N, C-alpha and C positions, 0 to 999 in steps of 0.2 A: 051430620056427622059422615053420610057416605060418601060425599064431596071430599071429604079431608081425604077418608081412605083412599078413594081414587088419585088423588094429587099425588098420597106417601108413593102407591104403585107406580104412578107415573117417574116421580124422581128415584125410584129404584132401580126402574128401567133403564132411563138416563146413566147410571152407575154402570149398568152392565154394558152399557155400548162402548163404554173405556177401555182400548187395549191395553190390557196390563197381564202382569203374570198372576193378578189375584183373580182374574177372569175363570181360572180353571182351578177345582171345580166350582162349577157353577150350581149354584142352588136357586131354585124355584119351589118356593112353596115346599111341599112334601116329595119335591123330587130334586135329585143331584146328579148334575153329567159330571165324570170325569174322563178326561181326553188325556187317555193313559199314553197314548202316542199320536200322529198324526192319523192313523190307521186302525187306531180303538178305542173307543166308547165304553165306558160303564155306564148304565143307567138303573138308577137306583129310584125305588118309591118306596117310602116310610110315612107311617103313620104318625103324626105329631115330630115330623121330620128327626126319628130317630135312626139316624143313617148308621152305617157299619162298618168300621175301621179294623175290626178284627181280621186275622187271616183265616183263607180253607184252604184244605187240601187242593186246590185249583189256585186260588188268588193268594199271591203270597207278599207280592210287590204292587198297590196302585198309585206310586207317584207320579204326579202328572208330569209328562214330559213333554207334551206337546205346548210348545212356548206361543203357537200364532192361533190363539183359538178368539175370532171375534163375534161378539155377543149382540144381538140388536133387538130390541122390542117394538113387534110391529103393532099396528092397530087389532083389538080384539084380546087381548093378551097373550099376543102370539109371541114364541121366541124363537131367532132365529141365529143357531151356533156355527161358525164355519171353522173347517182348517184346512191345512191345502190337499187334504184327501176327502172330506167328506161334507155336507151340509146337513144339520138336523134340526127339525123344523118341529116346536112343539107349543102343543097348546095346552095351555095350564086351565083347568076346567075342573081340578080337585081330585079328579079320581085318577086311579093308577093307568099304568100305560095299555090303549087299546086301538084298537084301530081307526081311532078317527082324531086321536089327538097328538101323534107322533109319528113322524116321517122321516126317512134319512134319505136321501142323493148322495149320487157319487156317479163316475164313469167306469166303465168295463174296458180295459184295452184302450186300442183306439177308437173307439165309438163313439161316433158326436153325439148322440142319444144319452143322454143321463139315464140311469136306472134309479128306480126307488124300490126302497125297504120299508117295509112295514110289519106291524107285530103277527100278523097271521101268514106272513111268506114264508114259503116252504122252498127248499133246496131242491133243485132239480139237476142238476149237474155236478154233485158232489164227486170228488176226487178219489174216496173213499178213507179210510183209516186201518185201524187194527181192529184184532180180534181180543176177548179174556185169555182164550185157550183153544188150543186145537185137540185135548183130549177125546180119543176115539171118533178123531176127524176121519173121512178116508178121500174126501175132496172137496170141492170147492162150496163156501157156508158163507152164511150173509156176514158182512162185517160192520163196524161202527163207522158213521161219518167220521171223517177229517177235517179238517181246520182248511184245507184249501179246496175250493170249488169254483170251477168255469161261471158259477152265477156272479163271481167277484166280492163275495160275502159269506161270513158264516158268523152264528149267534151261538154262544154258550150261555146256557141258563145257568147259573149258579144259584138259584132261589130257593131257599129253604134249607141249603147245604149246611152241616154241620160247622162249626169256626174251632180253631184253636185258639184257648184262653192258656197263659202260664205253659204253654207246651203241651196242652190236652184237649182231647176233643169235649166240645160242648155243643148245646142246641144254641141257637141264635135266637134272639127276641122275636116275639110273635109280631112286634109293628113295623118289622122290617119285613113288606111284602113281596116287591121283586128285583132281583140282583141277575140285569142281564149285563153280557160282555159282547159288545157288535163289532166283528173285523170286518172293515172294508178295505179293499184291496185290489179291485178291479184283476189283473194277472200278475199283479206284482207280487209272486207267492214267497219272495225271498222276505219282504218287507211284512207277509202275515205271518210268517215261521219267528219275525224278530219281536213282532208286537208280543205274539205267545210268550215268548222269553222273557219280556220286560215285565209282563202281568204276574206269570206263572215261575219265576225264576229260570236261572240256566239249567242246562244238562252237565251236571258235574264231570268234571274230569274222572275219568275210571281207574282201579288199577290196571296199569299197563297189561299185567298178565293174564288179566280175563280176556283178552284179546288173542291169547296163543293157541296152544293144541290141549285139550280135555279127553281124558279117557273117565267114561261113566257106563257102570252095567248094573243093572239090581241082581245082585247078586252075593253069596253070602261067602267073601273072600276072604281066607287067613292073611296073617302076617306075611307069610311067605309068597303066598299068590301075589299079594301088592308088589312084594319085591322084586320077584319072578316078572312081573309084568313090565315094571320098567327096567329090566334086562332085557325083555323082547323089545320093547322100542328102541332101544340102541342097538341092539344086535342087527334089526330088521333097518335102521337108518330111518327112524322115523323120530320126529321133535315129540318133547312131551312135556307141557308147562303144568298143567295142573290134572291132581287125581282126585276123584269124587269117590268116597264113601256114601253108597246106599244105603238102606235098611240094615242090612246086616251088621253093620257096628255094634249095635246097641241091642240090648236083653229085648225079648219079645214076649216074655212070661205075664202079662198082667192078667188080673182076675177081675178088675174092674174097668167102666169105661162104657164110650159109648159103641166105640169103635169105627170101622170103616172099613167097606170091601169084605163082608164075613169075618175079620179080625179085630181082638184089641190089639193087637201088636206092631202096630204101624207109627204109634206114637210111642218112644222111646231116648232116654238120655244116659243110660248106664250104659257103659264099654262091656261089649258080650268079650270078656277077656279068656274066654274057650277059643277064641277064632282068634283075636287080637290080644296076645296076653299082656303086652308092654306099648300100648299105642301111644306114650308119650316119646319112646325111644323108635318107632317108626315114622312120626312125625317128623324129630326133630331130622333123622337122618334124611328124611324126604328133602326136606327144609335147606339143608345142606346143599342137595344136591339142584337147587334151586326149581322145585317141585311143591308145589302147593298143594296144602290137602282142604278138602270142602266137603262140610257134613251133610247128608240129606237130613230134612225133619218134618214132622206133619204133629203140629202142636194141641191141635183139639182138644185132645186128652189131659193136657197138662201132665202137671207131676203126680205120680200116683204111688201108691205104699211099695210096690216091688220097686221102686226107683231107691239107686244107693244115697239119695240127697233129700227123701222126702221127709224125715225129720227134721232136718235143720229148715227145709222148705214151709213145712208148717209153724214151726216155731217163728222165724221170722215174720211170716203172716200174723200171728198173733190169733190165730182162731182154736176151737176147741174140738177137734174132729169126734170126738163121742156126742158131741151137740149135733155138729155140722155136717158130719160125714167128710166124704173127701173131696176137697174143694175143688169147683168146677172150673175149668178155664175160663177167665174172663178179660177179654181183652179191652174192655172198658174200664176196666177198677186198676187205677194207678199204683197202686200198693201189689194187686196181685201182680201184675205186669215187670215193676222193680224188681220184686222175691222170684218170679220164674223166670228173668234174663240171669238172675244171679245164681240160679242153684241149677238151670237146666243146660245153660251155656258156659257159665266160668271156668270150670274145671276142665272142659275141651280146649276152650280158648289159652289158657293158662299153659296148656301142651304144646300149643301153636298153630292150631286150625285157623287156617284162614279168614274163612266165613261160611254164612250156613244158607243151605239150599231151603227156602221155605214154600215145601210143597204142598200148599193150601188148595183141598178139592173138597171142603166140608160146608161150602156154603149152604147145601141142603139138609145139613143138619144143624146150622147155627147161623140162620141166614144175614143175622144184623148184629152188630156191637151191642152187649145190653146199655140199652139206657138213650139209643139213638136210631136213627132210622139211617145209617150209614153201613153198607155192607163189610167185611169182616176185610175184606182181600187190600183196601186202599188204605186201611189203617193199620193192618198188620206188615204193608211194605213199607209203611212210615216209620213205623218203628223199631221195624227190624234195622233199617237204611241207618236210622240216627244210631241205633244202638253200635252196628259195623265202625262209624266214625269213631270211635275213643282213641286215646294215644295218639291223638294228631295225623292218622291213620284215614284216607279218603272212605266212605263210605263203600260198602259191596253188597248190592242185593241181588239176588235171584231168587226171581217169584213171577208168577204168571202176571200178565199186564191188566192195570186195574184201573184204567183211564186218564181223563184230566188231571195232569199235575204229576201223575208217575211217571214221567220223564226225568225225575228229580232224582231217583231211586233205581239207578241200573245196577245190574242187568236185566232182559226179562227171559223167563223160560216158556217156551209155546207150549209146552204138555206133551203128554202122550198118545202122537198122532200114527197113524196106519201108514207102511211104508209101500206106496204104488207111485206110479206116475202120474196119475190125477192130483194126489195131493204134493209131488214135488211140485207140478205145475202150479198149482195154487199157491204154496208156500212161496214161490220166486215173486209170484205179483204180492202177495203180502206183505213180504218183506218191504217191500219198494213204499207202498201204501200206508205203510206202519208208520214211515216217518214223516207222513202230513199230520200227524197226530201228535210228533215226538218221541214216538216209540221208536228209539234209532238202534238198539242194541237187544236184537233177539239170537239168543242162545239155541236154535233146534236140535233136536233128536237126528243129526244127520242119518239118511239111511231108513229113518221112523223109528218110532217104539215098538212097536207090533210087525210082524209080516216082516216084508222088502227083504225076501231073500235072494233076489237077483243080483249076479253082482255088478250087471251093464248098470241098471239101479241106481244101486249104492255108487258106484264109480261116477255117477253122473251126479249125484247127489253131493258126493264129496268135493267137486269142481265146483257146485254153487255154495257148498260152505266155504271154497277159498275166499268167496268175496261177501262173505255172511261177518257180524262182529266177532263171532268166536267158531273156531272150528272142534266142535265138540260134536263128539258120537254116544250114543245113550241107545239100550234097549232093554227090553221087558225079561222076567226071570224064564228064560228058557233056555236047555241047555245046548238047542242048537241054533241059536243065534245070541255071535259075539262079533262086534266091529272092530274087532282087530283089522286092521286093513291088510294083512298078509296069511290072513285064514279065508280069504275069497277068490284066492286062482291066482297063477303067475301074471298073467296079462291087466288083471283089475288091480294087484298090488302094484303094479310097476307105474302105473297110469296116476294111481292115488299116491303115492310117495313122490312124484313129480308136482303133485298138489301143494302138499306137506312142507316141501324145500320150496317154494314158491313162495309160500303164505311166509317162511321163516325170512327169506329174502326181501319180502314185498313189507317185513312192520315195520321201519322208520315212516314210511308213506302213508299206511293204515293208521300208524299211531297220530301223525299229523294232522290226518284225516278228522281220527276221534276230535283232535284240537276244534276241528273248526263247527265239531255238533257243539263244543262248548262255547267258542264266541261267536258264533255268526247262525246256531240254531239250523246249521244245515244236514240235513239226514247223511249218512253213512251211505246207502242204499238209497239215491237220489233218483225219484223221479223225471226223466225227462223232460218234463213239462217246466220243472225249479229253472233250470237253465234257459229253455228253449219254449216260453209260454205262447208264443205268436207261432210257432210253427205247427200246423195240424199234425204233423206226422207226430209228434212228441206225443200224442193222447192214446197214437194207436197201435202200439208196440208194448204191450204190458208186461210181455216176458224178458224186457230189456231194462235195462238202468244205469246211471252214473255210479262207482263207487270212489267215493271221494272226486278231484277235480279233473282227475288226467285218465281215467280207466273208464271203458264201456263194455259191460257184461251181458251178455245172452245166454244164459246157461240151458243146455240141453235138455230137455223134459219129454223126450220122447224116445222109444227104443232106436236104434239103427239096424242098418242092413248089411247083410254080408258078415266076411269073418272079420274086417276091422270095424263093425258097431258104427260103421259111416251113417252119422245124422244128418240132415238138411234143415237149414235155421235159417229165414229171413231177420237181416238185422237192418235197422235203419240207422245210417251215419249222417249226423249233422252237418251241417255245410261250415265254411269256413276256416276248414283244415283239412289237413290228411290225417288218414288214422291207419295205424300199421297192428296187424295182426301180430298179438304179443308172442305165440308159439310158431310162426312162419315168418315173420317179418317182413311179409307180403304189404303193400301200399296198398291203400285204397281212397279215391277221392274222395270229400266230405260230400255230402248234399243227395246222396243218394241211396236207396234200398237194393242191398246186395244179398244173393243169396250163397250162403255158407253151406260146407262141407267139411264136416268134425268127426275124424277116427275117435277110439275110445279115449287115446290120449290127450286129444285136443278138444276145446270147445270155445265157441266165440267170446274172444276178448279180446277189445282193442284197445290202444294207447295213442291219445294224440300225439301228431308229429309237432318237434319243436319246442315240445316242453321237457324240462327237466326232472325226472323221476329218482327219488331220492332210494336206495336197496342198502344193504347188509350182505356180507358171503353168510350163506348157510350156517345157522347154528341150530342145536338140538332143545336149547333152551332161548327159544326165540324173543321172549320179553326180559331177560333178566341178565345176555351178556351184553357188555358196553361197548359202544360203536366207536372202537380203536379202526376201523375201517370202515369208510365211506363210499358205497357205489353210486352215482351219477350216470344214469342211462339216459341218452336223448337220442330218440329216433329225428330225422331229417325234417326240417321245419319247411314251410314255403319260403320264397323271398320275402324280405320284410318282418320276418317272424321277430317278436321282443317279448318272450314269455317269461315270467319269473315264478317259483314255487316256495315257499318257504317250508322249509324242515323245521318241524319243531320237537325239543327233547324236554324232560324235566326227572326227577327221580323215580315216577311210575308209580309212587308208593303215597307217599304224605299229600297233606294241603299245604305243603310249601308254596307250591303255584299259585297260591291263591294271593301269596305275601309279593309276586314277582319273581319268585326264582325259579327260573326255565330259561331255556335259551333258544334263539331261532338261527337259520342260517341261509340267507337268498342265495337261492341257485338261478342264475339267468341264463338264460337260449337266445343270441341274437344271429341272425343270417342277412346280411348284405354284400352285395357287390361280390357275390362270390367266396365269402370269406364267412366260416362262422366262428362264433365265440361265446364261448362258455364259462362263465363267471361264479365261482364259488365266493362268495362273499365273508370276510371275518365273523366269527361267530359273536353274537351278542346275548351277555346277560349269562348267568351263571346260575347252579345249584348243585346240592349236595351229590360227591359222587360222579363229578363230571369229567370225562376225559380232559388231558391238558393238550395231548399230542392226538392224532391221528394220523393215519395213509388212509390214500384214497385211490379211487379206480374211476376212469371215464371210458364207460359202455360206450361205443359209437356205431350202430349197428348203419348198413349202408354206406358207411365211408371206404373207400379203396383202400389199400394196402401203400399206394403209393402216395397217396394223400400228406402233405407236408401238414406236420404239428408241431406247436411249441407250448413249452407250460412257462409262464414268468418270462418271457421271451428267448427262452433258452430250447434250442431244438430237442424234440421228445421223442424218447425211445415208444413205438407202438409194437403190438403183440396182434398178429392177424385171429380173428377167432371164428372158426366155421360155423357155430351154433348162432352167434348172432350174424354172421353175414358181413361183417366190420370188423373194427380192430378196438384194442382196448389199451386205454393210455394209464399205465401204474403211476402213480406218485406217493414218492418215499413219507415214510413218517415226519410230519411237520407241526409247529403251532397252528391248533385252530383257529388262533386270532389273526393269521397274515392270510392275503387274499390270495387265490389262484386265480391264474386269468391263462383259459388254454384257448388257442387260434387253430383253425384247422383249413388251409388251402387247397 
């Protein structure tokens, strides 16, 4: 009988040797190996072969995309599974994965020697990731690990994590003993991030307006106060896209509840009509002006008897409060959450509220979702994001970071940090490393939530905000602390206005970079090592990063000297291209470390030479104004340069982009034999509200006035521009489907 069993196993092993699509996943006894990509393998061990196919908050798509999996059975019941990026050796001894039965081999970069991973391997050179929150933080703190590591691998252990059944959280079968995801990538960090996208889903396109200018302050503002704020933004020439109503928008006279921070008033859903008598009119007026209203909420105390909607809420819930008392907030109960969302949110949503700021800080009160081992934050982020994506709108989350898989619920709120130089310096580095975990869209409290009363510090923080996913200000309930830029002195106001205007002008580039987060899982704030993994210096300057493909920022994080607050900063400029100071136009050769000196109105911001940068004219509603004039700025490239940038456009709000309703425009720069050619190709694709015609402005820093310029074969008029130290080529309104070729000699 035993010989027959051995023969059956031998025949099964031969079948495994056949290279075919059926060899992925690979099932060996109670173990299953799914090669999701060349660089990612899922390894399961389940009693009685009860493998798991349900999604978790981390793993939502385990489709095996690796088509080149070779499986061999060796002597001693040993299996070798090989992909282009790794070799898995597994000894089927009948036990769960351990130190003696599972090994993975791979190469790290150009090293000729194979590296070996086994289950006791630990990270030694992780490039770090995100944090959940910066609440009350004054300086550097420990960060979670990120996916990217100079060790060349990373393991995400999803063992025991709750699953999703019929769209709701559930515990997994106890027979499912191990659920491991091993990423093996050497120093191909882009492949690692793409593999994260494969298993955990793409980072969705955000609503465009979240990348604009926000005003936020914890204060009991009235209807007229809010209207006056909007007037002041216009009077002082600052753009504005989002107005956040903090806790003052709702009543705070609860008599029951757990409370928080010494009060029961933080949770609330009934409008404070003493402050805002007609919220529906205020919100409509703002929306008509393309200003979106966001409401703060702390939902931990649920809907209580003082709320306008309480009776309807308990009626829908079907509870007898005489017997049960006030229903406690219960995120694990589907019926409760359906009733909660209906009666806490729908009235305000119908007024035109854009989305909700989930200000969850109450894990110390309610550490776990009832009936599970899951913390509230990841589950709440999931629920809120899905709720916000109704009516064909893109979802819009605004909450603290909840770990693996939370990149599907942008954007993130970094918490109530203390305003000082140490925290600013840490926040710059944190924003970059967070991208290593898929956390691409931090909306920081620029200037800090607490303290931070130095105008120089606030100005430098605002400059960092230029290169964030959102230009968002916020501050604590303090009469003396208000982040309106025009309240911080003439010099600070002038410097910050320059940043706000530049943010508006850069929006076409910023939004195109957001698209890269969606399609390629490339961080908006990108560690230098992602693009230059073989360069040692890419790992040595944590205070700088790439913002999209073309811009390199190194925000100032220390006090300057003298009357002009001149700050000195070292910046590494990668080789292979010239780099231009965005503020001065000064050229720097790549492949060197330079020492910059920046007065208060400038900071180290560089752009690659020879690359077309899409921009727009300044507008006070930077995310809503149609792109009827496209600016293409091109700094001089090296001889032989041939670079293309793709401008991305869509409606900025709906999920139509998932059905291919978007447009792209190829912008190309070529330099050869003393001639420069800039090509704006015809627009490809359509979307609702797309402009059919537009004007163009080609900005050419460093090009002399006497240069000969033609547009589509005809001599063009150029305008000298002192600020650019170059010329501008205006092109009249024309059909977006016609090409434009600019030649400069």
